[in-house]
N, C-alpha and C positions, 0 to 999 in steps of 0.2 A: 504494500500500500504506500502511496506517495502522499505525505502530509507536509504541512508547513507550520512553523512556529515562530513567533517574534522573538528575537534574541538580542541580548546586550553584547557589548564588546568583550565581556569576560565569560560568555557562554551561558549566561543565565536566561531564563524566560523573561522577556520584557513584558510587564503587565499591560502595556499599551498596544493592543492589536492594531487599531485603526490609525494610531499615531507612532507606530514603530519606525525606527530608522533602518533596521536590518531584519530580514526574514530568512530563516533557514528552511530549505526544502530537503526533507529526509525521505529516503526510500527504506522501508522496513520489510524484511522478508524473514519469516520463521523466527520472529522475536529478536532479530538483529538488524542494526542499521547498516545497510549495504552502500548507501550513498548519502552524503551530507554536503550540500552546497549552500553558501550564504550569499545573499544579495542585498546591496544597499538600495533601499526603496525610498528613503527620505519622506515617508508618509507624515512624519511630525511637521515638516515644513509644508508639504503639499496639501495636508488636510484642510487648511483654511483658504487655499487658493481655489476659488470657484465654489460651486454648490456642493451640498451633501451628495446629491445624485452623481455629480462628476467624480467625487472621491470614491463612491461605491463602485462606479464603473471602472475606475483605475484599479481598485483592488480586484474586482472580478476579472479584469483582463490579465492581471498577474496570475491569478489562480488558474485560468484557462490555459495561458501560455506555458505554464509549468506542470500541466496535467495533474493538478492537485486533487486528491480524493478525500481529504479530510483536513480540518484545521484544529491544531492544538493551541490553546490560548488560556490566559488567566481569565479574561472577561472580554466580551464584545457587546456593543450597544444593541438596542432593539432593532434598529434599521439594518444593521449588519446581520443579525439573526435572521430577519426576514429574507435578506438577500441569499444567505447560505441555504435557507430552506428552499427557495426558488431554484437554486443551483443544485439542490439535492446533495449538498456536502454535509457530512456529519461534523458537529462541533464537539470537541473534547475540552471542556472548560475546567477551570480551577487549577490549571497547570502553574507550577512555581518551581523555583530552584534551578538546578542544572537542566538545560534545555534538552540535551540528549536523553537524560534519564526521564524527563517529563514525557517525551515522545514515546519511549518504551513503556512507561507506566500507562499512558493513555491507551495504547494499543494492546496491552496485555489482556489475554482472555480473562473474563470474570470467573472468579472461583465459585 
């Protein structure tokens, strides 16, 4: 599964999904991260440039272009939740701490 997570410079989950500066795209196979790429998205700066709809479109474009199948994040706003639902992307919320560990925890099978 290919998921993305907002990350800080020191590899932690950035609590700001829609205002994140960096997004990691992780491919997880059999409980292991097989690919990890980080992208400078500058959403903190771009968030207030234009309308909310334009920002959501920017995020949606990133998700489509990177073939994202799920989003791991600490929190997302109601508008973003609606957008993810329309895109049929699962949200794995309340992520915190080490971003790689958070991705694996989010995708771990429930006991």
